[in-house]
All heavy atoms as atom14 arrays in JSON, in Angstrom:
{
  "sequence": "MKQCKLCGSPLGKEPTTEELDKHWKKHHNWHWESNKEKTPEQALLKNKPVK",
  "atom14_mask": [
    [1, 1, 1, 1, 1, 1, 1, 1, 0, 0, 0, 0, 0, 0],
    [1, 1, 1, 1, 1, 1, 1, 1, 1, 0, 0, 0, 0, 0],
    [1, 1, 1, 1, 1, 1, 1, 1, 1, 0, 0, 0, 0, 0],
    [1, 1, 1, 1, 1, 1, 0, 0, 0, 0, 0, 0, 0, 0],
    [1, 1, 1, 1, 1, 1, 1, 1, 1, 0, 0, 0, 0, 0],
    [1, 1, 1, 1, 1, 1, 1, 1, 0, 0, 0, 0, 0, 0],
    [1, 1, 1, 1, 1, 1, 0, 0, 0, 0, 0, 0, 0, 0],
    [1, 1, 1, 1, 0, 0, 0, 0, 0, 0, 0, 0, 0, 0],
    [1, 1, 1, 1, 1, 1, 0, 0, 0, 0, 0, 0, 0, 0],
    [1, 1, 1, 1, 1, 1, 1, 0, 0, 0, 0, 0, 0, 0],
    [1, 1, 1, 1, 1, 1, 1, 1, 0, 0, 0, 0, 0, 0],
    [1, 1, 1, 1, 0, 0, 0, 0, 0, 0, 0, 0, 0, 0],
    [1, 1, 1, 1, 1, 1, 1, 1, 1, 0, 0, 0, 0, 0],
    [1, 1, 1, 1, 1, 1, 1, 1, 1, 0, 0, 0, 0, 0],
    [1, 1, 1, 1, 1, 1, 1, 0, 0, 0, 0, 0, 0, 0],
    [1, 1, 1, 1, 1, 1, 1, 0, 0, 0, 0, 0, 0, 0],
    [1, 1, 1, 1, 1, 1, 1, 0, 0, 0, 0, 0, 0, 0],
    [1, 1, 1, 1, 1, 1, 1, 1, 1, 0, 0, 0, 0, 0],
    [1, 1, 1, 1, 1, 1, 1, 1, 1, 0, 0, 0, 0, 0],
    [1, 1, 1, 1, 1, 1, 1, 1, 0, 0, 0, 0, 0, 0],
    [1, 1, 1, 1, 1, 1, 1, 1, 0, 0, 0, 0, 0, 0],
    [1, 1, 1, 1, 1, 1, 1, 1, 1, 0, 0, 0, 0, 0],
    [1, 1, 1, 1, 1, 1, 1, 1, 1, 1, 0, 0, 0, 0],
    [1, 1, 1, 1, 1, 1, 1, 1, 1, 1, 1, 1, 1, 1],
    [1, 1, 1, 1, 1, 1, 1, 1, 1, 0, 0, 0, 0, 0],
    [1, 1, 1, 1, 1, 1, 1, 1, 1, 0, 0, 0, 0, 0],
    [1, 1, 1, 1, 1, 1, 1, 1, 1, 1, 0, 0, 0, 0],
    [1, 1, 1, 1, 1, 1, 1, 1, 1, 1, 0, 0, 0, 0],
    [1, 1, 1, 1, 1, 1, 1, 1, 0, 0, 0, 0, 0, 0],
    [1, 1, 1, 1, 1, 1, 1, 1, 1, 1, 1, 1, 1, 1],
    [1, 1, 1, 1, 1, 1, 1, 1, 1, 1, 0, 0, 0, 0],
    [1, 1, 1, 1, 1, 1, 1, 1, 1, 1, 1, 1, 1, 1],
    [1, 1, 1, 1, 1, 1, 1, 1, 1, 0, 0, 0, 0, 0],
    [1, 1, 1, 1, 1, 1, 0, 0, 0, 0, 0, 0, 0, 0],
    [1, 1, 1, 1, 1, 1, 1, 1, 0, 0, 0, 0, 0, 0],
    [1, 1, 1, 1, 1, 1, 1, 1, 1, 0, 0, 0, 0, 0],
    [1, 1, 1, 1, 1, 1, 1, 1, 1, 0, 0, 0, 0, 0],
    [1, 1, 1, 1, 1, 1, 1, 1, 1, 0, 0, 0, 0, 0],
    [1, 1, 1, 1, 1, 1, 1, 0, 0, 0, 0, 0, 0, 0],
    [1, 1, 1, 1, 1, 1, 1, 0, 0, 0, 0, 0, 0, 0],
    [1, 1, 1, 1, 1, 1, 1, 1, 1, 0, 0, 0, 0, 0],
    [1, 1, 1, 1, 1, 1, 1, 1, 1, 0, 0, 0, 0, 0],
    [1, 1, 1, 1, 1, 0, 0, 0, 0, 0, 0, 0, 0, 0],
    [1, 1, 1, 1, 1, 1, 1, 1, 0, 0, 0, 0, 0, 0],
    [1, 1, 1, 1, 1, 1, 1, 1, 0, 0, 0, 0, 0, 0],
    [1, 1, 1, 1, 1, 1, 1, 1, 1, 0, 0, 0, 0, 0],
    [1, 1, 1, 1, 1, 1, 1, 1, 0, 0, 0, 0, 0, 0],
    [1, 1, 1, 1, 1, 1, 1, 1, 1, 0, 0, 0, 0, 0],
    [1, 1, 1, 1, 1, 1, 1, 0, 0, 0, 0, 0, 0, 0],
    [1, 1, 1, 1, 1, 1, 1, 0, 0, 0, 0, 0, 0, 0],
    [1, 1, 1, 1, 1, 1, 1, 1, 1, 0, 0, 0, 0, 0]
  ],
  "atom14_positions": [
    [[0.85, -1.19, 0.03], [-0.04, 0.03, -0.01], [0.8, 1.32, -0.02], [1.73, 1.41, 0.8], [-0.86, -0.04, 1.18], [-1.81, 1.19, 1.41], [-3.03, 1.34, 0.21], [-4.18, 0.17, 0.75], [0.0, 0.0, 0.0], [0.0, 0.0, 0.0], [0.0, 0.0, 0.0], [0.0, 0.0, 0.0], [0.0, 0.0, 0.0], [0.0, 0.0, 0.0]],
    [[0.68, 2.09, -0.9], [1.41, 3.31, -1.05], [0.58, 4.37, -0.34], [-0.5, 4.39, -0.36], [1.61, 3.84, -2.46], [2.29, 2.63, -3.3], [3.4, 3.15, -4.06], [3.9, 2.07, -4.98], [5.33, 1.93, -4.96], [0.0, 0.0, 0.0], [0.0, 0.0, 0.0], [0.0, 0.0, 0.0], [0.0, 0.0, 0.0], [0.0, 0.0, 0.0]],
    [[1.42, 5.41, 0.16], [0.72, 6.46, 1.01], [1.27, 7.82, 0.47], [2.41, 7.87, 0.09], [1.12, 6.34, 2.43], [0.42, 5.28, 3.24], [0.7, 5.24, 4.74], [1.75, 5.42, 5.22], [-0.37, 5.37, 5.45], [0.0, 0.0, 0.0], [0.0, 0.0, 0.0], [0.0, 0.0, 0.0], [0.0, 0.0, 0.0], [0.0, 0.0, 0.0]],
    [[0.46, 8.74, 0.48], [0.88, 10.1, 0.18], [1.87, 10.61, 1.2], [1.6, 10.52, 2.41], [-0.37, 11.02, 0.14], [0.19, 12.82, -0.06], [0.0, 0.0, 0.0], [0.0, 0.0, 0.0], [0.0, 0.0, 0.0], [0.0, 0.0, 0.0], [0.0, 0.0, 0.0], [0.0, 0.0, 0.0], [0.0, 0.0, 0.0], [0.0, 0.0, 0.0]],
    [[2.93, 11.12, 0.8], [3.91, 11.56, 1.87], [3.65, 12.91, 2.37], [4.17, 13.24, 3.3], [5.43, 11.49, 1.23], [5.65, 12.68, 0.23], [7.12, 12.48, -0.29], [7.49, 13.57, -1.36], [8.8, 13.48, -1.78], [0.0, 0.0, 0.0], [0.0, 0.0, 0.0], [0.0, 0.0, 0.0], [0.0, 0.0, 0.0], [0.0, 0.0, 0.0]],
    [[2.6, 13.7, 1.74], [2.25, 14.92, 2.29], [1.17, 14.77, 3.4], [1.25, 15.49, 4.39], [1.62, 15.78, 1.26], [2.72, 16.13, 0.08], [1.97, 16.85, -1.02], [3.84, 16.87, 0.67], [0.0, 0.0, 0.0], [0.0, 0.0, 0.0], [0.0, 0.0, 0.0], [0.0, 0.0, 0.0], [0.0, 0.0, 0.0], [0.0, 0.0, 0.0]],
    [[0.34, 13.77, 3.26], [-0.8, 13.72, 4.31], [-0.99, 12.24, 4.78], [-1.74, 12.17, 5.73], [-2.06, 14.18, 3.64], [-2.72, 13.16, 2.31], [0.0, 0.0, 0.0], [0.0, 0.0, 0.0], [0.0, 0.0, 0.0], [0.0, 0.0, 0.0], [0.0, 0.0, 0.0], [0.0, 0.0, 0.0], [0.0, 0.0, 0.0], [0.0, 0.0, 0.0]],
    [[-0.26, 11.31, 4.22], [-0.47, 9.95, 4.78], [-1.64, 9.18, 4.24], [-1.84, 8.12, 4.65], [0.0, 0.0, 0.0], [0.0, 0.0, 0.0], [0.0, 0.0, 0.0], [0.0, 0.0, 0.0], [0.0, 0.0, 0.0], [0.0, 0.0, 0.0], [0.0, 0.0, 0.0], [0.0, 0.0, 0.0], [0.0, 0.0, 0.0], [0.0, 0.0, 0.0]],
    [[-2.44, 9.75, 3.33], [-3.5, 9.0, 2.84], [-3.18, 7.92, 1.97], [-2.21, 7.88, 1.4], [-4.43, 10.12, 1.97], [-4.95, 11.14, 2.59], [0.0, 0.0, 0.0], [0.0, 0.0, 0.0], [0.0, 0.0, 0.0], [0.0, 0.0, 0.0], [0.0, 0.0, 0.0], [0.0, 0.0, 0.0], [0.0, 0.0, 0.0], [0.0, 0.0, 0.0]],
    [[-3.98, 6.76, 2.14], [-3.65, 5.55, 1.41], [-4.02, 5.94, -0.04], [-4.99, 6.5, -0.43], [-4.46, 4.54, 1.97], [-5.59, 5.22, 2.74], [-4.99, 6.57, 3.19], [0.0, 0.0, 0.0], [0.0, 0.0, 0.0], [0.0, 0.0, 0.0], [0.0, 0.0, 0.0], [0.0, 0.0, 0.0], [0.0, 0.0, 0.0], [0.0, 0.0, 0.0]],
    [[-3.06, 5.47, -0.98], [-3.29, 5.68, -2.35], [-3.42, 4.44, -3.16], [-3.59, 4.49, -4.4], [-2.06, 6.59, -2.92], [-1.83, 8.0, -2.26], [-0.61, 8.59, -2.77], [-2.98, 8.81, -2.67], [0.0, 0.0, 0.0], [0.0, 0.0, 0.0], [0.0, 0.0, 0.0], [0.0, 0.0, 0.0], [0.0, 0.0, 0.0], [0.0, 0.0, 0.0]],
    [[-3.38, 3.33, -2.65], [-3.62, 2.13, -3.18], [-2.27, 1.38, -3.42], [-1.22, 1.93, -3.11], [0.0, 0.0, 0.0], [0.0, 0.0, 0.0], [0.0, 0.0, 0.0], [0.0, 0.0, 0.0], [0.0, 0.0, 0.0], [0.0, 0.0, 0.0], [0.0, 0.0, 0.0], [0.0, 0.0, 0.0], [0.0, 0.0, 0.0], [0.0, 0.0, 0.0]],
    [[-2.26, 0.09, -3.88], [-1.16, -0.65, -4.1], [-0.26, -0.09, -5.17], [0.91, -0.08, -5.01], [-1.54, -2.05, -4.26], [-0.35, -3.02, -4.27], [-0.85, -4.6, -4.19], [0.47, -5.41, -4.08], [0.15, -6.77, -4.14], [0.0, 0.0, 0.0], [0.0, 0.0, 0.0], [0.0, 0.0, 0.0], [0.0, 0.0, 0.0], [0.0, 0.0, 0.0]],
    [[-0.72, 0.18, -6.31], [-0.01, 0.68, -7.48], [-0.93, 1.74, -8.19], [-1.53, 1.7, -9.24], [0.19, -0.46, -8.52], [1.24, -1.46, -8.0], [2.56, -0.87, -7.73], [2.9, -0.01, -8.46], [3.3, -1.39, -6.83], [0.0, 0.0, 0.0], [0.0, 0.0, 0.0], [0.0, 0.0, 0.0], [0.0, 0.0, 0.0], [0.0, 0.0, 0.0]],
    [[-0.88, 2.97, -7.54], [-1.73, 4.13, -8.02], [-1.11, 4.59, -9.37], [0.13, 4.54, -9.59], [-1.56, 5.19, -7.01], [-0.3, 4.83, -6.23], [-0.1, 3.43, -6.32], [0.0, 0.0, 0.0], [0.0, 0.0, 0.0], [0.0, 0.0, 0.0], [0.0, 0.0, 0.0], [0.0, 0.0, 0.0], [0.0, 0.0, 0.0], [0.0, 0.0, 0.0]],
    [[-2.09, 4.89, -10.28], [-1.55, 5.26, -11.63], [-1.29, 6.88, -11.43], [-1.5, 7.59, -10.55], [-2.79, 5.28, -12.66], [-3.79, 6.18, -12.24], [-3.31, 3.83, -12.78], [0.0, 0.0, 0.0], [0.0, 0.0, 0.0], [0.0, 0.0, 0.0], [0.0, 0.0, 0.0], [0.0, 0.0, 0.0], [0.0, 0.0, 0.0], [0.0, 0.0, 0.0]],
    [[-0.36, 7.39, -12.54], [-0.15, 8.73, -12.51], [-1.26, 9.67, -12.55], [-1.32, 10.71, -11.73], [0.79, 9.1, -13.75], [1.93, 8.18, -13.76], [1.07, 10.43, -13.94], [0.0, 0.0, 0.0], [0.0, 0.0, 0.0], [0.0, 0.0, 0.0], [0.0, 0.0, 0.0], [0.0, 0.0, 0.0], [0.0, 0.0, 0.0], [0.0, 0.0, 0.0]],
    [[-2.45, 9.32, -13.24], [-3.64, 10.05, -13.19], [-4.29, 10.13, -11.83], [-4.68, 11.21, -11.39], [-4.61, 9.39, -14.14], [-5.9, 10.25, -14.47], [-6.81, 9.69, -15.47], [-6.33, 9.21, -16.5], [-8.12, 9.76, -15.21], [0.0, 0.0, 0.0], [0.0, 0.0, 0.0], [0.0, 0.0, 0.0], [0.0, 0.0, 0.0], [0.0, 0.0, 0.0]],
    [[-4.3, 8.92, -11.15], [-4.85, 8.93, -9.69], [-3.99, 9.94, -8.81], [-4.57, 10.67, -7.97], [-4.92, 7.64, -9.21], [-5.93, 6.75, -9.84], [-5.71, 5.19, -9.55], [-4.71, 4.73, -9.25], [-6.77, 4.45, -9.65], [0.0, 0.0, 0.0], [0.0, 0.0, 0.0], [0.0, 0.0, 0.0], [0.0, 0.0, 0.0], [0.0, 0.0, 0.0]],
    [[-2.76, 9.8, -8.89], [-1.82, 10.57, -8.05], [-2.04, 12.07, -8.48], [-2.08, 12.85, -7.55], [-0.32, 10.25, -8.26], [0.03, 8.85, -7.89], [1.39, 8.46, -8.27], [-0.05, 8.71, -6.36], [0.0, 0.0, 0.0], [0.0, 0.0, 0.0], [0.0, 0.0, 0.0], [0.0, 0.0, 0.0], [0.0, 0.0, 0.0], [0.0, 0.0, 0.0]],
    [[-2.1, 12.42, -9.68], [-2.27, 13.81, -10.2], [-3.61, 14.37, -9.58], [-3.58, 15.49, -9.05], [-2.35, 13.86, -11.62], [-2.04, 15.2, -12.25], [-1.1, 15.86, -11.88], [-2.87, 15.64, -13.07], [0.0, 0.0, 0.0], [0.0, 0.0, 0.0], [0.0, 0.0, 0.0], [0.0, 0.0, 0.0], [0.0, 0.0, 0.0], [0.0, 0.0, 0.0]],
    [[-4.66, 13.56, -9.64], [-5.97, 14.02, -9.09], [-5.86, 14.28, -7.6], [-6.41, 15.39, -7.03], [-7.09, 12.98, -9.33], [-7.67, 12.96, -10.69], [-8.76, 11.89, -10.81], [-9.19, 11.77, -12.16], [-10.23, 10.76, -12.46], [0.0, 0.0, 0.0], [0.0, 0.0, 0.0], [0.0, 0.0, 0.0], [0.0, 0.0, 0.0], [0.0, 0.0, 0.0]],
    [[-5.3, 13.35, -6.91], [-5.11, 13.52, -5.47], [-4.24, 14.79, -5.01], [-4.58, 15.56, -4.28], [-4.45, 12.27, -4.7], [-4.15, 12.59, -3.2], [-4.99, 12.22, -2.28], [-3.03, 12.94, -2.64], [-4.55, 12.51, -1.18], [-3.28, 12.89, -1.3], [0.0, 0.0, 0.0], [0.0, 0.0, 0.0], [0.0, 0.0, 0.0], [0.0, 0.0, 0.0]],
    [[-3.22, 14.94, -5.79], [-2.22, 16.09, -5.63], [-2.95, 17.47, -5.81], [-2.91, 18.37, -5.0], [-1.03, 15.96, -6.63], [0.1, 16.77, -6.32], [0.4, 17.46, -5.23], [1.12, 17.1, -7.22], [1.61, 18.08, -5.38], [2.1, 17.87, -6.65], [1.32, 16.66, -8.49], [3.24, 18.33, -7.24], [2.6, 17.16, -9.19], [3.58, 18.01, -8.45]],
    [[-3.67, 17.61, -6.94], [-4.35, 18.87, -7.27], [-5.52, 19.08, -6.32], [-5.75, 20.17, -6.0], [-4.8, 18.92, -8.73], [-3.62, 18.9, -9.65], [-4.02, 18.9, -10.94], [-2.67, 18.95, -12.02], [-3.16, 18.67, -13.37], [0.0, 0.0, 0.0], [0.0, 0.0, 0.0], [0.0, 0.0, 0.0], [0.0, 0.0, 0.0], [0.0, 0.0, 0.0]],
    [[-6.22, 18.08, -5.87], [-7.39, 18.2, -5.14], [-7.09, 18.52, -3.64], [-7.67, 19.37, -2.98], [-8.34, 16.97, -5.2], [-9.54, 17.0, -4.34], [-10.48, 15.81, -4.41], [-11.65, 15.84, -3.6], [-12.4, 14.7, -3.66], [0.0, 0.0, 0.0], [0.0, 0.0, 0.0], [0.0, 0.0, 0.0], [0.0, 0.0, 0.0], [0.0, 0.0, 0.0]],
    [[-6.11, 17.84, -3.1], [-5.83, 17.91, -1.6], [-4.61, 18.86, -1.39], [-4.54, 19.21, -0.28], [-5.59, 16.58, -1.04], [-6.85, 15.61, -1.16], [-7.96, 15.7, -0.36], [-7.13, 14.67, -1.94], [-8.72, 14.82, -0.55], [-8.38, 14.24, -1.75], [0.0, 0.0, 0.0], [0.0, 0.0, 0.0], [0.0, 0.0, 0.0], [0.0, 0.0, 0.0]],
    [[-3.83, 19.0, -2.35], [-2.46, 19.79, -2.07], [-2.16, 20.79, -3.08], [-1.14, 20.85, -3.64], [-1.24, 18.75, -1.94], [-1.54, 17.59, -1.04], [-1.75, 17.72, 0.34], [-1.79, 16.2, -1.34], [-1.92, 16.54, 0.87], [-1.93, 15.62, -0.02], [0.0, 0.0, 0.0], [0.0, 0.0, 0.0], [0.0, 0.0, 0.0], [0.0, 0.0, 0.0]],
    [[-3.23, 21.5, -3.44], [-3.15, 22.47, -4.6], [-1.87, 23.42, -4.38], [-1.17, 23.81, -5.26], [-4.44, 23.1, -4.78], [-4.47, 23.84, -6.21], [-4.15, 25.16, -6.28], [-4.63, 23.07, -7.29], [0.0, 0.0, 0.0], [0.0, 0.0, 0.0], [0.0, 0.0, 0.0], [0.0, 0.0, 0.0], [0.0, 0.0, 0.0], [0.0, 0.0, 0.0]],
    [[-1.73, 23.85, -3.07], [-0.68, 24.71, -2.68], [0.57, 24.16, -3.09], [1.59, 24.91, -3.52], [-0.75, 25.1, -1.26], [-0.62, 23.82, -0.39], [-1.76, 23.12, 0.03], [0.49, 23.39, 0.12], [-1.29, 22.07, 0.76], [0.08, 22.09, 0.77], [1.89, 23.59, 0.01], [1.0, 21.25, 1.41], [2.8, 22.68, 0.58], [2.29, 21.6, 1.28]],
    [[0.8, 22.91, -2.78], [2.08, 22.19, -3.13], [2.26, 21.99, -4.66], [3.32, 22.21, -5.16], [2.05, 20.84, -2.36], [3.32, 20.06, -2.55], [3.66, 19.3, -3.57], [4.55, 20.1, -1.57], [4.95, 18.76, -3.41], [5.34, 19.24, -2.17], [0.0, 0.0, 0.0], [0.0, 0.0, 0.0], [0.0, 0.0, 0.0], [0.0, 0.0, 0.0]],
    [[1.19, 21.77, -5.3], [1.34, 21.62, -6.78], [1.7, 22.78, -7.49], [2.41, 22.81, -8.35], [-0.21, 21.05, -7.3], [-0.11, 20.89, -8.74], [0.41, 19.9, -9.59], [-0.83, 21.81, -9.65], [0.05, 20.15, -10.87], [-0.6, 21.25, -11.03], [-1.51, 23.03, -9.63], [-1.09, 21.92, -12.15], [-2.03, 23.57, -10.65], [-1.79, 23.03, -11.87]],
    [[1.09, 23.98, -6.97], [1.45, 25.19, -7.63], [2.93, 25.56, -7.63], [3.46, 26.18, -8.52], [0.66, 26.43, -6.79], [-0.8, 26.43, -7.02], [-1.09, 27.0, -8.59], [-0.36, 27.64, -9.24], [-2.28, 26.49, -8.98], [0.0, 0.0, 0.0], [0.0, 0.0, 0.0], [0.0, 0.0, 0.0], [0.0, 0.0, 0.0], [0.0, 0.0, 0.0]],
    [[3.54, 25.19, -6.52], [5.0, 25.56, -6.39], [5.88, 24.26, -6.77], [7.14, 24.47, -6.67], [5.42, 25.91, -4.92], [4.96, 24.8, -3.97], [0.0, 0.0, 0.0], [0.0, 0.0, 0.0], [0.0, 0.0, 0.0], [0.0, 0.0, 0.0], [0.0, 0.0, 0.0], [0.0, 0.0, 0.0], [0.0, 0.0, 0.0], [0.0, 0.0, 0.0]],
    [[5.32, 23.2, -7.15], [6.22, 22.08, -7.62], [5.79, 21.47, -8.91], [5.82, 20.13, -9.12], [6.15, 20.91, -6.52], [6.78, 21.38, -5.13], [8.05, 21.22, -5.01], [6.02, 21.89, -4.3], [0.0, 0.0, 0.0], [0.0, 0.0, 0.0], [0.0, 0.0, 0.0], [0.0, 0.0, 0.0], [0.0, 0.0, 0.0], [0.0, 0.0, 0.0]],
    [[5.35, 22.29, -9.86], [4.78, 21.84, -11.23], [5.77, 21.09, -11.95], [5.46, 20.36, -12.85], [4.24, 22.96, -11.95], [2.8, 23.46, -11.2], [2.46, 24.54, -12.11], [1.06, 25.17, -11.41], [0.65, 26.4, -12.29], [0.0, 0.0, 0.0], [0.0, 0.0, 0.0], [0.0, 0.0, 0.0], [0.0, 0.0, 0.0], [0.0, 0.0, 0.0]],
    [[7.06, 21.29, -11.72], [8.13, 20.67, -12.52], [8.3, 19.22, -12.04], [8.88, 18.45, -12.8], [9.51, 21.42, -12.39], [10.17, 21.16, -10.99], [9.7, 21.88, -9.83], [8.75, 22.74, -9.97], [10.08, 21.74, -8.71], [0.0, 0.0, 0.0], [0.0, 0.0, 0.0], [0.0, 0.0, 0.0], [0.0, 0.0, 0.0], [0.0, 0.0, 0.0]],
    [[7.73, 18.84, -10.92], [7.79, 17.41, -10.46], [6.67, 16.53, -11.13], [5.75, 17.09, -11.47], [7.72, 17.36, -8.97], [8.84, 17.95, -8.21], [8.63, 17.67, -6.69], [9.84, 18.34, -5.87], [9.69, 18.08, -4.41], [0.0, 0.0, 0.0], [0.0, 0.0, 0.0], [0.0, 0.0, 0.0], [0.0, 0.0, 0.0], [0.0, 0.0, 0.0]],
    [[6.95, 15.32, -11.16], [5.92, 14.39, -11.56], [5.11, 14.15, -10.24], [5.61, 14.31, -9.18], [6.4, 13.05, -12.1], [7.11, 12.38, -10.98], [7.34, 13.3, -13.17], [0.0, 0.0, 0.0], [0.0, 0.0, 0.0], [0.0, 0.0, 0.0], [0.0, 0.0, 0.0], [0.0, 0.0, 0.0], [0.0, 0.0, 0.0], [0.0, 0.0, 0.0]],
    [[3.79, 13.61, -10.48], [3.08, 13.36, -9.31], [3.69, 12.16, -8.46], [3.59, 12.34, -7.18], [1.74, 12.77, -9.96], [1.6, 13.46, -11.23], [2.98, 13.61, -11.72], [0.0, 0.0, 0.0], [0.0, 0.0, 0.0], [0.0, 0.0, 0.0], [0.0, 0.0, 0.0], [0.0, 0.0, 0.0], [0.0, 0.0, 0.0], [0.0, 0.0, 0.0]],
    [[4.35, 11.3, -8.98], [5.15, 10.24, -8.31], [6.18, 10.86, -7.43], [6.42, 10.51, -6.26], [5.75, 9.22, -9.25], [4.76, 8.21, -9.85], [4.11, 8.91, -11.18], [4.39, 9.98, -11.49], [3.27, 8.2, -11.73], [0.0, 0.0, 0.0], [0.0, 0.0, 0.0], [0.0, 0.0, 0.0], [0.0, 0.0, 0.0], [0.0, 0.0, 0.0]],
    [[6.98, 11.78, -8.01], [8.0, 12.43, -7.21], [7.41, 13.32, -6.02], [8.04, 13.38, -4.97], [8.84, 13.42, -8.17], [9.7, 12.79, -9.14], [10.35, 13.82, -10.12], [9.62, 14.64, -10.53], [11.55, 13.43, -10.59], [0.0, 0.0, 0.0], [0.0, 0.0, 0.0], [0.0, 0.0, 0.0], [0.0, 0.0, 0.0], [0.0, 0.0, 0.0]],
    [[6.3, 13.98, -6.33], [5.8, 14.81, -5.25], [5.04, 14.13, -4.15], [5.06, 14.46, -3.07], [4.81, 15.77, -5.89], [0.0, 0.0, 0.0], [0.0, 0.0, 0.0], [0.0, 0.0, 0.0], [0.0, 0.0, 0.0], [0.0, 0.0, 0.0], [0.0, 0.0, 0.0], [0.0, 0.0, 0.0], [0.0, 0.0, 0.0], [0.0, 0.0, 0.0]],
    [[4.33, 12.98, -4.51], [3.61, 12.24, -3.54], [4.17, 10.95, -2.89], [3.59, 10.71, -1.77], [2.22, 12.04, -4.17], [1.42, 13.23, -4.65], [0.09, 12.72, -5.13], [1.18, 14.31, -3.52], [0.0, 0.0, 0.0], [0.0, 0.0, 0.0], [0.0, 0.0, 0.0], [0.0, 0.0, 0.0], [0.0, 0.0, 0.0], [0.0, 0.0, 0.0]],
    [[5.07, 10.28, -3.56], [5.43, 8.99, -3.15], [6.88, 9.12, -2.49], [7.72, 9.79, -3.02], [5.51, 8.04, -4.17], [4.01, 7.75, -4.92], [4.19, 6.83, -6.11], [3.08, 7.23, -3.98], [0.0, 0.0, 0.0], [0.0, 0.0, 0.0], [0.0, 0.0, 0.0], [0.0, 0.0, 0.0], [0.0, 0.0, 0.0], [0.0, 0.0, 0.0]],
    [[7.02, 8.37, -1.39], [8.39, 8.28, -0.81], [9.28, 7.55, -1.64], [8.89, 6.59, -2.36], [8.27, 7.63, 0.56], [7.5, 8.4, 1.65], [7.36, 7.73, 2.87], [6.56, 8.55, 3.78], [6.33, 7.9, 5.07], [0.0, 0.0, 0.0], [0.0, 0.0, 0.0], [0.0, 0.0, 0.0], [0.0, 0.0, 0.0], [0.0, 0.0, 0.0]],
    [[10.56, 8.0, -1.75], [11.5, 7.39, -2.66], [11.79, 5.94, -2.0], [11.95, 5.74, -0.88], [12.84, 8.04, -2.64], [12.62, 9.42, -3.25], [11.77, 9.6, -4.12], [13.48, 10.38, -2.95], [0.0, 0.0, 0.0], [0.0, 0.0, 0.0], [0.0, 0.0, 0.0], [0.0, 0.0, 0.0], [0.0, 0.0, 0.0], [0.0, 0.0, 0.0]],
    [[11.9, 5.07, -2.87], [12.25, 3.65, -2.52], [13.64, 3.56, -2.19], [14.53, 4.14, -2.92], [11.84, 2.66, -3.61], [10.33, 2.56, -4.03], [10.1, 1.6, -5.07], [8.74, 1.63, -5.48], [8.52, 0.85, -6.71], [0.0, 0.0, 0.0], [0.0, 0.0, 0.0], [0.0, 0.0, 0.0], [0.0, 0.0, 0.0], [0.0, 0.0, 0.0]],
    [[13.99, 2.88, -1.18], [15.4, 2.81, -0.77], [16.25, 2.0, -1.97], [15.63, 1.03, -2.3], [15.54, 1.95, 0.53], [14.15, 1.45, 0.69], [13.16, 2.24, -0.17], [0.0, 0.0, 0.0], [0.0, 0.0, 0.0], [0.0, 0.0, 0.0], [0.0, 0.0, 0.0], [0.0, 0.0, 0.0], [0.0, 0.0, 0.0], [0.0, 0.0, 0.0]],
    [[17.34, 2.49, -2.25], [18.19, 1.79, -3.3], [18.94, 0.87, -2.7], [19.63, 1.03, -1.68], [19.04, 2.87, -4.08], [19.94, 2.22, -5.11], [18.15, 3.94, -4.63], [0.0, 0.0, 0.0], [0.0, 0.0, 0.0], [0.0, 0.0, 0.0], [0.0, 0.0, 0.0], [0.0, 0.0, 0.0], [0.0, 0.0, 0.0], [0.0, 0.0, 0.0]],
    [[18.99, -0.42, -3.16], [19.71, -1.52, -2.69], [20.92, -1.77, -3.51], [21.04, -1.63, -4.66], [18.94, -2.85, -2.58], [17.92, -2.69, -1.68], [17.05, -4.06, -1.49], [15.99, -3.9, -0.51], [15.31, -5.24, -0.25], [0.0, 0.0, 0.0], [0.0, 0.0, 0.0], [0.0, 0.0, 0.0], [0.0, 0.0, 0.0], [0.0, 0.0, 0.0]]
  ]
}
């Protein structure tokens, strides 16, 4: 289960870019406005640890 790193909301097991984009713009519009150069994945999902 993936969670939004901004608010902790569950986003599903494998959220699509479209689903992430909708959550980002609906719930975190202030963040979206200042981070438009990022992808929804970069903005909302925690980085996976590199092994």
